[in-house]
Gaussian input, Z-matrix of N, CA and C with variables (Angstrom, degrees):
# hf/3-21g

backbone

0 1
 N
 C     1     B1
 C     2     B2     1     A1
 N     3     B3     2     A2     1     D1
 C     4     B4     3     A3     2     D2
 C     5     B5     4     A4     3     D3
 N     6     B6     5     A5     4     D4
 C     7     B7     6     A6     5     D5
 C     8     B8     7     A7     6     D6
 N     9     B9     8     A8     7     D7
 C    10    B10     9     A9     8     D8
 C    11    B11    10    A10     9     D9
 N    12    B12    11    A11    10    D10
 C    13    B13    12    A12    11    D11
 C    14    B14    13    A13    12    D12
 N    15    B15    14    A14    13    D13
 C    16    B16    15    A15    14    D14
 C    17    B17    16    A16    15    D15
 N    18    B18    17    A17    16    D16
 C    19    B19    18    A18    17    D17
 C    20    B20    19    A19    18    D18
 N    21    B21    20    A20    19    D19
 C    22    B22    21    A21    20    D20
 C    23    B23    22    A22    21    D21
 N    24    B24    23    A23    22    D22
 C    25    B25    24    A24    23    D23
 C    26    B26    25    A25    24    D24
 N    27    B27    26    A26    25    D25
 C    28    B28    27    A27    26    D26
 C    29    B29    28    A28    27    D27
 N    30    B30    29    A29    28    D28
 C    31    B31    30    A30    29    D29
 C    32    B32    31    A31    30    D30
 N    33    B33    32    A32    31    D31
 C    34    B34    33    A33    32    D32
 C    35    B35    34    A34    33    D33
 N    36    B36    35    A35    34    D34
 C    37    B37    36    A36    35    D35
 C    38    B38    37    A37    36    D36
 N    39    B39    38    A38    37    D37
 C    40    B40    39    A39    38    D38
 C    41    B41    40    A40    39    D39
 N    42    B42    41    A41    40    D40
 C    43    B43    42    A42    41    D41
 C    44    B44    43    A43    42    D42
 N    45    B45    44    A44    43    D43
 C    46    B46    45    A45    44    D44
 C    47    B47    46    A46    45    D45
 N    48    B48    47    A47    46    D46
 C    49    B49    48    A48    47    D47
 C    50    B50    49    A49    48    D48
 N    51    B51    50    A50    49    D49
 C    52    B52    51    A51    50    D50
 C    53    B53    52    A52    51    D51
 N    54    B54    53    A53    52    D52
 C    55    B55    54    A54    53    D53
 C    56    B56    55    A55    54    D54
 N    57    B57    56    A56    55    D55
 C    58    B58    57    A57    56    D56
 C    59    B59    58    A58    57    D57
 N    60    B60    59    A59    58    D58
 C    61    B61    60    A60    59    D59
 C    62    B62    61    A61    60    D60
 N    63    B63    62    A62    61    D61
 C    64    B64    63    A63    62    D62
 C    65    B65    64    A64    63    D63
 N    66    B66    65    A65    64    D64
 C    67    B67    66    A66    65    D65
 C    68    B68    67    A67    66    D66
 N    69    B69    68    A68    67    D67
 C    70    B70    69    A69    68    D68
 C    71    B71    70    A70    69    D69
 N    72    B72    71    A71    70    D70
 C    73    B73    72    A72    71    D71
 C    74    B74    73    A73    72    D72
 N    75    B75    74    A74    73    D73
 C    76    B76    75    A75    74    D74
 C    77    B77    76    A76    75    D75
 N    78    B78    77    A77    76    D76
 C    79    B79    78    A78    77    D77
 C    80    B80    79    A79    78    D78
 N    81    B81    80    A80    79    D79
 C    82    B82    81    A81    80    D80
 C    83    B83    82    A82    81    D81
 N    84    B84    83    A83    82    D82
 C    85    B85    84    A84    83    D83
 C    86    B86    85    A85    84    D84
 N    87    B87    86    A86    85    D85
 C    88    B88    87    A87    86    D86
 C    89    B89    88    A88    87    D87
 N    90    B90    89    A89    88    D88
 C    91    B91    90    A90    89    D89
 C    92    B92    91    A91    90    D90
 N    93    B93    92    A92    91    D91
 C    94    B94    93    A93    92    D92
 C    95    B95    94    A94    93    D93
 N    96    B96    95    A95    94    D94
 C    97    B97    96    A96    95    D95
 C    98    B98    97    A97    96    D96
 N    99    B99    98    A98    97    D97
 C   100   B100    99    A99    98    D98
 C   101   B101   100   A100    99    D99
 N   102   B102   101   A101   100   D100
 C   103   B103   102   A102   101   D101
 C   104   B104   103   A103   102   D102
 N   105   B105   104   A104   103   D103
 C   106   B106   105   A105   104   D104
 C   107   B107   106   A106   105   D105
 N   108   B108   107   A107   106   D106
 C   109   B109   108   A108   107   D107
 C   110   B110   109   A109   108   D108
 N   111   B111   110   A110   109   D109
 C   112   B112   111   A111   110   D110
 C   113   B113   112   A112   111   D111
 N   114   B114   113   A113   112   D112
 C   115   B115   114   A114   113   D113
 C   116   B116   115   A115   114   D114
 N   117   B117   116   A116   115   D115
 C   118   B118   117   A117   116   D116
 C   119   B119   118   A118   117   D117
 N   120   B120   119   A119   118   D118
 C   121   B121   120   A120   119   D119
 C   122   B122   121   A121   120   D120
 N   123   B123   122   A122   121   D121
 C   124   B124   123   A123   122   D122
 C   125   B125   124   A124   123   D123
 N   126   B126   125   A125   124   D124
 C   127   B127   126   A126   125   D125
 C   128   B128   127   A127   126   D126
 N   129   B129   128   A128   127   D127
 C   130   B130   129   A129   128   D128
 C   131   B131   130   A130   129   D129
 N   132   B132   131   A131   130   D130
 C   133   B133   132   A132   131   D131
 C   134   B134   133   A133   132   D132
 N   135   B135   134   A134   133   D133
 C   136   B136   135   A135   134   D134
 C   137   B137   136   A136   135   D135
 N   138   B138   137   A137   136   D136
 C   139   B139   138   A138   137   D137
 C   140   B140   139   A139   138   D138
 N   141   B141   140   A140   139   D139
 C   142   B142   141   A141   140   D140
 C   143   B143   142   A142   141   D141
 N   144   B144   143   A143   142   D142
 C   145   B145   144   A144   143   D143
 C   146   B146   145   A145   144   D144
 N   147   B147   146   A146   145   D145
 C   148   B148   147   A147   146   D146
 C   149   B149   148   A148   147   D147
 N   150   B150   149   A149   148   D148
 C   151   B151   150   A150   149   D149
 C   152   B152   151   A151   150   D150
 N   153   B153   152   A152   151   D151
 C   154   B154   153   A153   152   D152
 C   155   B155   154   A154   153   D153
 N   156   B156   155   A155   154   D154
 C   157   B157   156   A156   155   D155
 C   158   B158   157   A157   156   D156
 N   159   B159   158   A158   157   D157
 C   160   B160   159   A159   158   D158
 C   161   B161   160   A160   159   D159
 N   162   B162   161   A161   160   D160
 C   163   B163   162   A162   161   D161
 C   164   B164   163   A163   162   D162
 N   165   B165   164   A164   163   D163
 C   166   B166   165   A165   164   D164
 C   167   B167   166   A166   165   D165
 N   168   B168   167   A167   166   D166
 C   169   B169   168   A168   167   D167
 C   170   B170   169   A169   168   D168
 N   171   B171   170   A170   169   D169
 C   172   B172   171   A171   170   D170
 C   173   B173   172   A172   171   D171
 N   174   B174   173   A173   172   D172
 C   175   B175   174   A174   173   D173
 C   176   B176   175   A175   174   D174
 N   177   B177   176   A176   175   D175
 C   178   B178   177   A177   176   D176
 C   179   B179   178   A178   177   D177
 N   180   B180   179   A179   178   D178
 C   181   B181   180   A180   179   D179
 C   182   B182   181   A181   180   D180
 N   183   B183   182   A182   181   D181
 C   184   B184   183   A183   182   D182
 C   185   B185   184   A184   183   D183
 N   186   B186   185   A185   184   D184
 C   187   B187   186   A186   185   D185
 C   188   B188   187   A187   186   D186
 N   189   B189   188   A188   187   D187
 C   190   B190   189   A189   188   D188
 C   191   B191   190   A190   189   D189
 N   192   B192   191   A191   190   D190
 C   193   B193   192   A192   191   D191
 C   194   B194   193   A193   192   D192
 N   195   B195   194   A194   193   D193
 C   196   B196   195   A195   194   D194
 C   197   B197   196   A196   195   D195
 N   198   B198   197   A197   196   D196
 C   199   B199   198   A198   197   D197
 C   200   B200   199   A199   198   D198

   B1=1.5272
   B2=1.5298
   B3=1.3101
   B4=1.4723
   B5=1.6067
   B6=1.2408
   B7=1.4644
   B8=1.4710
   B9=1.3652
   B10=1.5337
   B11=1.5273
   B12=1.3762
   B13=1.4282
   B14=1.6342
   B15=1.2210
   B16=1.4477
   B17=1.4960
   B18=1.3852
   B19=1.4205
   B20=1.5271
   B21=1.3871
   B22=1.5264
   B23=1.4369
   B24=1.2089
   B25=1.4049
   B26=1.5463
   B27=1.3184
   B28=1.4122
   B29=1.6372
   B30=1.4365
   B31=1.4972
   B32=1.5105
   B33=1.3080
   B34=1.4633
   B35=1.6245
   B36=1.2220
   B37=1.5220
   B38=1.5828
   B39=1.1814
   B40=1.4709
   B41=1.5624
   B42=1.3279
   B43=1.4744
   B44=1.5112
   B45=1.3913
   B46=1.3991
   B47=1.5887
   B48=1.4051
   B49=1.5615
   B50=1.5705
   B51=1.2518
   B52=1.4583
   B53=1.5427
   B54=1.4761
   B55=1.4395
   B56=1.6219
   B57=1.3550
   B58=1.4619
   B59=1.5816
   B60=1.2977
   B61=1.5073
   B62=1.5665
   B63=1.3374
   B64=1.4011
   B65=1.5058
   B66=1.3400
   B67=1.4741
   B68=1.6259
   B69=1.3012
   B70=1.4824
   B71=1.4129
   B72=1.2693
   B73=1.4717
   B74=1.5917
   B75=1.3173
   B76=1.4913
   B77=1.5618
   B78=1.3441
   B79=1.4715
   B80=1.6634
   B81=1.2378
   B82=1.4493
   B83=1.6697
   B84=1.3168
   B85=1.4814
   B86=1.5264
   B87=1.3413
   B88=1.4420
   B89=1.4817
   B90=1.2230
   B91=1.4692
   B92=1.6107
   B93=1.3578
   B94=1.3367
   B95=1.6083
   B96=1.2140
   B97=1.4786
   B98=1.6046
   B99=1.3220
   B100=1.4560
   B101=1.5246
   B102=1.3318
   B103=1.4499
   B104=1.5923
   B105=1.2476
   B106=1.5031
   B107=1.5866
   B108=1.2707
   B109=1.4703
   B110=1.5107
   B111=1.2885
   B112=1.4828
   B113=1.4241
   B114=1.3675
   B115=1.3971
   B116=1.4657
   B117=1.3093
   B118=1.4952
   B119=1.5195
   B120=1.3939
   B121=1.4512
   B122=1.5646
   B123=1.4074
   B124=1.3903
   B125=1.5072
   B126=1.3319
   B127=1.5252
   B128=1.5426
   B129=1.3098
   B130=1.4492
   B131=1.6622
   B132=1.2496
   B133=1.4969
   B134=1.5567
   B135=1.2922
   B136=1.4522
   B137=1.4403
   B138=1.3230
   B139=1.5296
   B140=1.4946
   B141=1.3759
   B142=1.6446
   B143=1.5924
   B144=1.2990
   B145=1.4373
   B146=1.6317
   B147=1.2845
   B148=1.5024
   B149=1.5022
   B150=1.2776
   B151=1.5053
   B152=1.4538
   B153=1.2704
   B154=1.4042
   B155=1.5156
   B156=1.2693
   B157=1.4808
   B158=1.5239
   B159=1.3581
   B160=1.4918
   B161=1.5629
   B162=1.3320
   B163=1.4576
   B164=1.5394
   B165=1.1574
   B166=1.5091
   B167=1.5414
   B168=1.2660
   B169=1.5232
   B170=1.5004
   B171=1.3946
   B172=1.5382
   B173=1.4443
   B174=1.4285
   B175=1.4227
   B176=1.5152
   B177=1.3739
   B178=1.5781
   B179=1.4856
   B180=1.3353
   B181=1.4361
   B182=1.5612
   B183=1.3001
   B184=1.5007
   B185=1.5547
   B186=1.3433
   B187=1.4894
   B188=1.5126
   B189=1.3573
   B190=1.4360
   B191=1.5739
   B192=1.4030
   B193=1.4707
   B194=1.4975
   B195=1.3094
   B196=1.4335
   B197=1.5299
   B198=1.3088
   B199=1.5113
   B200=1.5645
   A1=108.00
   A2=113.77
   A3=120.49
   A4=106.50
   A5=113.69
   A6=118.89
   A7=117.20
   A8=117.63
   A9=122.61
   A10=108.51
   A11=112.86
   A12=119.33
   A13=117.78
   A14=119.57
   A15=122.40
   A16=109.83
   A17=123.21
   A18=121.54
   A19=111.53
   A20=116.54
   A21=113.17
   A22=108.85
   A23=119.59
   A24=122.07
   A25=110.08
   A26=109.51
   A27=121.06
   A28=106.01
   A29=115.21
   A30=118.41
   A31=110.39
   A32=119.78
   A33=119.00
   A34=109.81
   A35=118.78
   A36=123.44
   A37=110.19
   A38=117.73
   A39=120.79
   A40=112.36
   A41=117.40
   A42=120.36
   A43=112.21
   A44=120.21
   A45=119.01
   A46=115.27
   A47=111.06
   A48=113.07
   A49=102.84
   A50=112.87
   A51=122.73
   A52=116.82
   A53=110.78
   A54=114.97
   A55=109.73
   A56=114.64
   A57=118.48
   A58=106.20
   A59=114.02
   A60=119.37
   A61=107.25
   A62=116.46
   A63=126.40
   A64=104.09
   A65=113.62
   A66=121.97
   A67=112.47
   A68=118.12
   A69=117.13
   A70=110.47
   A71=118.51
   A72=129.33
   A73=112.28
   A74=112.23
   A75=118.20
   A76=112.39
   A77=113.96
   A78=123.68
   A79=110.57
   A80=112.49
   A81=120.00
   A82=116.08
   A83=108.84
   A84=115.84
   A85=112.43
   A86=112.39
   A87=121.55
   A88=112.90
   A89=121.00
   A90=115.20
   A91=105.24
   A92=114.19
   A93=124.82
   A94=113.75
   A95=115.37
   A96=118.33
   A97=112.17
   A98=113.25
   A99=118.13
   A100=110.36
   A101=115.21
   A102=121.76
   A103=108.32
   A104=112.34
   A105=120.67
   A106=109.25
   A107=114.95
   A108=119.18
   A109=110.61
   A110=117.53
   A111=123.86
   A112=115.28
   A113=120.66
   A114=124.62
   A115=109.88
   A116=119.26
   A117=126.42
   A118=105.52
   A119=115.55
   A120=123.23
   A121=105.42
   A122=114.35
   A123=114.62
   A124=112.03
   A125=116.98
   A126=119.84
   A127=109.72
   A128=118.83
   A129=126.68
   A130=110.35
   A131=114.93
   A132=115.96
   A133=108.19
   A134=121.75
   A135=119.31
   A136=112.47
   A137=122.64
   A138=125.95
   A139=108.42
   A140=106.45
   A141=115.92
   A142=108.36
   A143=113.59
   A144=118.90
   A145=115.00
   A146=113.27
   A147=118.35
   A148=106.59
   A149=121.94
   A150=127.21
   A151=114.13
   A152=120.89
   A153=123.12
   A154=109.25
   A155=115.94
   A156=119.84
   A157=116.42
   A158=119.33
   A159=119.54
   A160=109.71
   A161=119.33
   A162=124.94
   A163=112.55
   A164=124.66
   A165=129.78
   A166=111.70
   A167=116.42
   A168=116.64
   A169=103.15
   A170=117.22
   A171=119.87
   A172=113.35
   A173=125.38
   A174=125.11
   A175=116.88
   A176=112.81
   A177=120.00
   A178=109.79
   A179=112.19
   A180=117.22
   A181=111.40
   A182=116.44
   A183=120.82
   A184=111.13
   A185=111.17
   A186=119.50
   A187=108.15
   A188=116.96
   A189=121.78
   A190=114.76
   A191=117.74
   A192=123.77
   A193=108.07
   A194=121.83
   A195=125.90
   A196=115.59
   A197=114.76
   A198=118.23
   A199=111.44
   D1=144.19
   D2=178.27
   D3=-116.21
   D4=138.27
   D5=172.99
   D6=-116.33
   D7=136.85
   D8=172.42
   D9=-118.07
   D10=123.38
   D11=170.89
   D12=-56.48
   D13=142.08
   D14=-174.26
   D15=-63.45
   D16=-13.73
   D17=177.79
   D18=-87.99
   D19=-2.89
   D20=174.65
   D21=-75.76
   D22=134.70
   D23=178.03
   D24=-99.23
   D25=71.87
   D26=-173.31
   D27=-127.32
   D28=163.42
   D29=-179.61
   D30=-52.39
   D31=-37.67
   D32=-171.13
   D33=-66.75
   D34=-22.88
   D35=178.77
   D36=-103.60
   D37=11.79
   D38=-174.52
   D39=-99.76
   D40=137.24
   D41=177.59
   D42=-61.87
   D43=-23.75
   D44=-173.27
   D45=-95.53
   D46=10.37
   D47=-175.58
   D48=-105.30
   D49=140.51
   D50=-174.04
   D51=-117.78
   D52=36.33
   D53=-179.07
   D54=-88.76
   D55=172.78
   D56=175.93
   D57=-70.79
   D58=123.68
   D59=178.73
   D60=-160.00
   D61=160.58
   D62=176.41
   D63=-134.25
   D64=179.66
   D65=173.68
   D66=-127.13
   D67=155.31
   D68=178.23
   D69=-79.42
   D70=-178.56
   D71=-177.85
   D72=-58.37
   D73=-38.10
   D74=-173.70
   D75=-88.98
   D76=-4.92
   D77=-177.79
   D78=61.88
   D79=31.03
   D80=-179.90
   D81=-103.86
   D82=-20.07
   D83=-177.17
   D84=-135.99
   D85=138.18
   D86=172.32
   D87=-76.07
   D88=137.16
   D89=176.28
   D90=-117.79
   D91=136.24
   D92=177.74
   D93=-119.87
   D94=149.18
   D95=179.59
   D96=-66.80
   D97=-38.37
   D98=-175.99
   D99=-150.42
   D100=168.44
   D101=175.69
   D102=-72.19
   D103=149.77
   D104=177.67
   D105=58.28
   D106=42.46
   D107=167.60
   D108=-61.51
   D109=137.53
   D110=-178.76
   D111=-108.32
   D112=137.09
   D113=-177.58
   D114=-151.59
   D115=163.75
   D116=-174.20
   D117=-93.51
   D118=136.09
   D119=174.38
   D120=-84.25
   D121=149.86
   D122=-179.65
   D123=-120.04
   D124=13.04
   D125=-174.73
   D126=-166.28
   D127=155.59
   D128=170.77
   D129=82.57
   D130=-159.89
   D131=-168.12
   D132=-69.79
   D133=-16.38
   D134=177.90
   D135=-102.38
   D136=17.08
   D137=-178.48
   D138=-45.42
   D139=122.74
   D140=167.89
   D141=77.93
   D142=4.37
   D143=173.91
   D144=-91.44
   D145=144.72
   D146=177.96
   D147=-76.78
   D148=125.64
   D149=179.15
   D150=-125.22
   D151=147.63
   D152=173.81
   D153=-80.58
   D154=155.97
   D155=-176.12
   D156=-66.16
   D157=-8.89
   D158=-179.07
   D159=-110.37
   D160=12.68
   D161=174.41
   D162=-73.19
   D163=159.75
   D164=178.00
   D165=-132.53
   D166=161.08
   D167=174.68
   D168=-162.96
   D169=165.30
   D170=-177.89
   D171=-76.80
   D172=-4.40
   D173=173.57
   D174=-100.52
   D175=19.85
   D176=173.43
   D177=-50.77
   D178=128.21
   D179=167.55
   D180=-134.96
   D181=124.01
   D182=-174.00
   D183=-50.47
   D184=129.90
   D185=-178.94
   D186=-55.94
   D187=131.70
   D188=-173.67
   D189=-62.30
   D190=-20.19
   D191=-176.64
   D192=-81.78
   D193=-9.47
   D194=176.69
   D195=-95.75
   D196=152.75
   D197=177.35
   D198=-89.06

């Protein structure tokens, strides 16, 4: 399992990313099943594009499930 802290401005922690992910008990980390998880972006310059969890863009918005 891979974890990304909520302070990382990457797709895995973004509201607009629709990849497979979960959160830890404290809602501070995103949990992914594997490195390079792929999901679809729902906004911004990558709208409807498949992006890996570690990509970034200027439209990043913190996932609302995270603190």
